C-alpha positions as CSV (number, residue, x, y, z in Angstrom):
1,M,48.1,-31.0,47.1
2,P,48.8,-28.2,49.0
3,K,46.5,-24.6,48.7
4,L,47.4,-22.3,46.7
5,K,47.9,-18.3,47.5
6,T,46.2,-15.9,46.0
7,H,48.0,-13.0,44.5
8,R,46.9,-10.1,46.4
9,G,47.9,-7.3,44.1
10,A,46.8,-8.9,41.0
11,A,43.5,-10.0,42.7
12,K,42.5,-6.3,43.5
13,R,43.8,-5.7,39.3
14,F,41.6,-8.3,37.5
15,R,38.2,-10.0,37.2
16,K,37.5,-13.2,35.1
17,T,34.4,-13.0,32.8
18,A,32.6,-15.6,31.9
19,S,33.9,-16.6,29.4
20,G,37.3,-17.4,31.1
21,K,39.1,-14.2,29.8
22,F,40.8,-11.3,32.2
23,K,39.1,-8.6,32.3
24,R,42.0,-5.3,33.0
25,A,41.5,-1.6,33.6
26,K,43.6,0.9,30.9
27,A,46.9,2.6,32.4
28,F,47.2,6.6,32.5
29,K,43.9,7.5,33.8
30,S,45.0,8.2,37.1
31,H,46.3,11.8,37.4
32,I,48.1,14.3,34.9
33,L,44.6,14.4,33.0
34,T,44.3,18.3,31.8
35,K,47.0,17.9,28.9
36,K,44.9,14.9,27.4
37,A,42.3,15.2,25.4
38,P,38.4,14.2,25.9
39,G,37.9,11.5,23.9
40,R,41.4,9.6,24.7
41,K,40.2,9.6,28.4
42,R,37.3,7.8,27.8
43,G,39.3,5.5,25.7
44,L,40.9,5.1,28.7
45,A,38.0,4.5,30.9
46,Q,36.9,1.9,29.2
47,G,38.3,-1.6,30.4
48,T,40.0,-4.5,28.2
49,S,40.8,-7.3,28.1
50,V,44.2,-9.4,29.5
51,S,46.8,-9.8,26.3
52,K,46.9,-13.6,25.4
53,A,50.7,-13.4,26.2
54,D,49.9,-12.1,29.7
55,T,47.1,-14.5,30.6
56,K,49.0,-17.4,32.0
57,G,50.9,-15.2,34.5
58,V,47.6,-14.4,35.8
59,R,46.0,-16.7,35.7
60,E,49.1,-18.5,38.1
61,M,48.8,-15.6,40.2
62,L,44.6,-16.0,40.9
63,P,44.7,-19.7,41.1
64,Y,40.9,-19.5,42.3
65,A,39.3,-16.7,39.5
């Protein structure tokens, strides 16, 4: 089987955890932060895991993760 290319955009956005899941950053934390409440911004700063529905696609984009 030939080598598979890693999707470079996905490689910058997702990391694999020790349990085999993928972690990601939350959206809406890059700009227009003045109108967002401090608690909301703290929550957005925390990472989260990729949903079960999206995990298959991420795994295909990162074959060697």
